[in-house]
N, C-alpha and C positions, 0 to 999 in steps of 0.2 A: 504495500499499499505506498502511496507517494505521499511525501510530505505535506502537500497541496491539499490531497484528502484529507490527512488528518488534521489539518488546519480548517478545513471546511467543516469537518466533523465536530470538532469543539467547539466552532462558532455557532454551530446550529444548537449544539447544547445548551450553550450559553444562553442564547436566545430563548429556547423553549423554558430553560428554569427562571429566567426573568418574567418570562410571561405567565409562567404558574404563579410565581411569589406576587406579581401584580394581583393575579385573580385570587390568593389567598389573602391579600389585605383587605378585598372587599368583604369578605364575612365579618370582619372586625366593622366595617363601616355599616352593615346592615345590621347586626345584632345590639351594637351599643348604644344604639336610639331607644331600645326598651329599656336597658339598664338607667339610662338617664332621665328621660322624659316620664316613663312611666313608673319605675321603681322609686328612683330618688325623688321626684318632683310631685307629680300628679295623683298616683294611684292611692298611696298611703293615706293623705286628708279625705280624698273624694271617698273611697270604700268606707272609711270610719263613719262618714256622714252618712251614708246608705245604711249601715249598721245601725246608727244612732234613731234613723227614720224608723226601723224595723222593730227598736227596743220595745220591751215593756215599761211598765210604768217606774220600775226599779231601777232601770238602763241597761238591761240584759236582754241577749238575742239568746236563741236554744236551737243550734245547730244539733241535728242527730239527738235531740232531747237532752243537751249539756248547756246548762246557763253558763253564757260567757258574757262579760262585760263589753260593750259595744266598743268601748275604746280600745280593746285588747284585741279584737278579731283580726286587724291587719297583722299584727305580730305573729298571732299564731296561724294566721294562714302562710306567711312566709317561713315558719319554723316547719310546717307540713311540707312545704315545698322542699326543704333541703332534705327532710327525712325521705321523700319519694325520691328525689335526684341520687342520695346515698346509696338506695336499693338499686337504680336503674344504671347508674354509671359503669358499674363494675361489668354488667351483663355488656352493654354497649362496646366497651373496651374490649371485651374476650371475642365478642362477635366481629369486630372490625378486624382486629388481628387474625383470628383464625380463618376468615373468609378473603382478607385482602381486599374487601369492599368498603371502604369509607364512606364512599361520596352518597351511595343510596341512604345510609343511616343519617349522613348529615342532612341530607334532603328531608328524610322524616321528620326529624328533629327541628328543624328549621322552620318548616310549613307547619308542624303542629302548633309551635310554641307562635308565630306569626298569625294564625288563624285564631287561637285562644287570644291574642292579644286584640286583633280586628274587631272581634268580638264584643270587648269591653265597652262598644258603643251602645250596646243594649243593657247597660248596667244602670238602670234608673230607677226611680221608686223605692221600693224596699227588697231588691233584689241582692241582698248582700252574700246569698249563700252561691249564685252565681258569679258573683265577682271574686269570692274566694275560691270557687272551682277553676275558674277562667286564671287566677293569678296562680294556684298550685301547678297547673298544666304549663303554662309559658313560663314558670322560674325554673320549673324542672327541666323543660325542654331546651332553653338556654344553657344550662349547666352541663346538660350530657352533650349537645351539640360543639360546647368549648373542648370537652375531652377529645373529641374526633377531629376538631379544627386545629387544636395543638398539636397533636399528633403527626400531622402534616409536615411541621417544621422541620424537623431531622431529614425528613425526606427531599425537601424542595429547596434547603439551603445548605451549602457545605458549612464545616465548622467554622471558618473563618468570616462567613457572612450572617450567621444567626443572631449576633446580637443585634446589628444593623436591621436586617429583615423583622425579628421581633419587634424593635422599636417603632418600625414603620406602621406595624400591624396597630399596634397600640394608638399611634399618633392618627391613623386612618379614623379607628372608634371615636376617640376623643373630638377629632374634626366635625365628625359625623353627629355625634351626640350636642355640639354647640350649634351647628348649625340649625339641627330640627328645635333643640330647645329655643332657639332667636324666634323661628316660625311660629312656634306654640305659645311662646309667653307673647307676641304680638296678637294671635288670635284671642288668647284668654284676655288680656288687658282690655282690647278694644272690641269685646265681644258683642256689645251693643252697636257699633258701628257696623258689623256684619250682620245684624239681624237675628241674632241666636241668643239663649240664654246663657248665663256662666256656667249651669250644669252641662248644656248643649255643647258648648264649648271645651269643657274637659272630656267631654265623652270622643268629641273628636280628635282632639289632641291624644287622647289613649290610642284611639283607633289607626290614627295616622302612622304610629309607630310601628303597627303591625303591618300596614301596607309597605311601608319602607323596608321592613326586616325581609319580606316575601319578595319583592321586588329586585333589592340587591342580591340576594342569595344566588340570583341566578347567574351573576357573575362568577362567583368559586365553582358552582357547579359546572359552567361551561369550561373551565380553564384547568381545575385541579384534575389530577388523574389517579386511577386507583394503580396501586403495584401489587404485584403477587408477593404472598410472603412465603416462608419456609413452612408455616403452618396451615397455608391455604388448601381449602378443600375439607379440612378436619370438622368434624360437627361441632357447632357453635352452642353458645348458650353454658350453662351452670356459670353465671357471672361470679357469685360467691365463691366457689372453688377455685375460678380461676385468680379472684382477687388474693384468696389465701396463698395461692401457687406463687403469685406475684409478690406477696410480702415475704414469703419464704425466701424467694429468688434475690430481693433485696437485703434480707439478712447474710446474704453470702458476698454483698457489695455495701459493707457498713458504711462506705464513704458516701455513697447514695443516699442512703437512709439518713444519713447524718445532716445532711443538705436538707432534707425534705422536712426534717424535724425543724431545724434552723428556720425555715421558709415559713413552715407552719406558725412559729412564735411570731415572728416579727409581721408575718402577712396579718394574722389576728389581729395583731395592732394597727394595721392601715385600716382593715374594714372597720374597725371598731370606729375610728376617727372619722372615716367617711358616713357612718349611720349615724354618730351621736354628735357631729359637730353641730347640724341644726340645732338639737336639743340645747346644747351649750350657748348657741346663739340667741335663742328665743327665752330659754328660762333664767340663765344667768346674767346674761347681758342685756335682755330685753330689746331684743331686735325685731322688726317687723318682718312679715312673711316676703315682701316685695325685696327686702335688706339681703334676707337669705337666698331667694332665689338667683338674684345678680351673683352673688357669692359663689353659687353651684355653677353658674354661668363661666365666671371667672376661673374657676377650678378647671373647668373643661378645656377652656381656651390655653390656658398656659401649661396644662397638661401633654398639649399636642408639642409645644416647643422642648417642654421638659423631656419627654419620652425622645423626641430626636437628639437633643443636646445630651443625654446621658448615655446614647448609642455612641456619639462621637468620642465621648469620654471613654467608654469602655475599649473603643479600638486603639487609645494611647496606654490607658493604664489596666484594662481588663475589667472582666465584668464582676469579680468578686470585689476589687478594690472600689469600684464605682458604685456596688451595692452597699458596701461598706460605708462608704461616705454618705450616701443618701441616708442610711440609717442614725448617724451624727446629725444629719439635716433634721430629720423628722424628731429627734429629741430635743433638738434646738428650739423647733418650730414649736411643740407642745409646751416647751417651757415658758416661751414666749406668750403662748396663749393664757396661762396661768395668770398673767398680770394683766391682761385685757382690761380696759376700763369698759364699764356697763355704759350703754347708750352711745357709743362709738363707732359708727359704721365703717368709717375709714381704717380703723386698726383691725377689724375684723376683716376688712377686704384685704389688708396686707399678710394677715394669717392665712387667707384662701388662697392667696396668691403663693405662698410659701408652700402649702399644702401641692397645688398645682404644679411645681417645678419639680416636684421629687416624685408625685403619685405614679404618672406614668412609666418612667424610668425605672422605679422599682421594681414595679410590674412585670415591666417587659424584660429587662436583664435577668430577672430570677426565672422567667421562663425560658429563655436563650440559654441560661448557664445549666439548667435542669437537662434541656434536650441533650448536652454533653454527656450526660451522665445515664442515659437510657440506652441499654442493650440493642443493638440493630433487631429489627423484627418484633420488637415489644414496645412499640412507641405507645399505642393506644391504651395497654395494659397500665403502663408506668403514668401515662398523663391521667389516665382516670384516678389511681391513687394520688398524684398531685392536684387534682382538681378537687379531690374529697377532702384533703387537707386544707384547700382553700375555703371550700363552701361546706364541708362538712361539719368542721369545727371552729368556725367563727361565731359561737357562742360562748367562748372563754372571756374575751374581751368585754362583750356588753354585759356579762355576769360580774366581772370585776368593777366595770364602770358603776352597774346599778348598786352593787354591795358597798362600794365607797361611799356613793350619796345616801344610802340607807344609813349607813353609820355616821356618816360627818355632817349630812344634810348641806354639803355644799358641792356644786358641781365642777367647781374650780379644783378641788381635791381629787374628784373622779376623773377630771381630763388629766390631769397631772399624774394620776396611777397608772394611765397606759404608757408611761416612758418607761415602765418595767419591762414590755414586750420588745421594745426596741432595743433596751440595752442587754437582755437575756439574748436576744435573736441576733446582736452583734458579736456577742463573745460565742454564741455556737457556730456562726457562719466564721469566724476568723480562725476557728480551729478546725475548719476542713481543709484538707490538702486537696484542692479542686483538681490540680494536674494529675495526682494520682489517682484521684476519683474517676477521672476520664478513661485513663490507661485501665483501671480495673473494669470499667465496662467493656472494654473492649473497642474503642474509639479513637482515633487519632486526635492527638494532642495538639491544639492550637498553639500558634507562637504565643498569642496573649489571651490569657483566661484569666 
């Protein structure tokens, strides 16, 4: 084979890889709108109001005959969705690795979630049960789809490209969330000008996220391709048995397991800050709902630049050092948040800016670093465990936050208690020799990691 032929083949491979990577980015673009507009901004307050409308004189609703305070229904529905996803994720990961057919499973999860989200348009009156069911389906669907989506990363990017590719994916997601949130906020704020009620405007915002999710999922489904695996053709199923086998396999790779444990700790802190920052802003600092929404938008916009900027830093200093630096930044940000004066939106926006700058990069580089620690052919299985550590263990931070507030009566003490997750996570990650971990997983070791 001549030199020119070899060069042409190499060029074709690079072109195809770039095309597939661009398609991969678009699933972040598609599904992140759900996380931003639906889960973070609109659904919680709206579903709570629907539940209160359906409540009895004592403020309780009775799903399946169980008395539940209306104000707690949304939180319970989110918890139920986590439980459902924990059961489904191992089965999806096992099926994907055994059959080598990730794309049909990704399509199933994406369109199940998009359909449920679009169906939230019909969430009016006292239909709180419908809202809870749609939330459980949509939230579990996005969690399972992310297992499949993340498992493509080691296949579409060689080791030296993964930090940048992962960071671009997160950036695409935050950009989409910002764009759609702006559109939704215009509709919500000026609903009278559009001739719709506030309730109808919210339902349109919810449904539009589902339409967006479904429409842009077509791009990755067209460009991503399935690859046969060594276990393709074997019977799929028995997801929990496969998860047990994955955990046993990880025990033979203790450094991979050590990284996963470090990620579990510091990511729990990240997820708790995201979910509780609005509570801190409203209850402790006395800020308005509009201020909090603008802060969420600021986080989304800056997270785009933060993800890309930290991806560049990783090329110079390595992913591990960059993540460690971000954990220091998280600690400093929370420390500053403890001293924020009440009734001062400007300083809360500064805090939101600090969160935004480190949020996307912390998550993107953690994903790309973990991809180096996954044995070839077991991507979906290992990312199932990764996603479960992300979503399935996200109750520890809120528990600490709630207990601290219960014992001290201070949200300032509650927010500063979360520093423990970043300090412990820093120590655990610093102790992981990632180059040896990559080698032990049977993968080529990048020049910088």
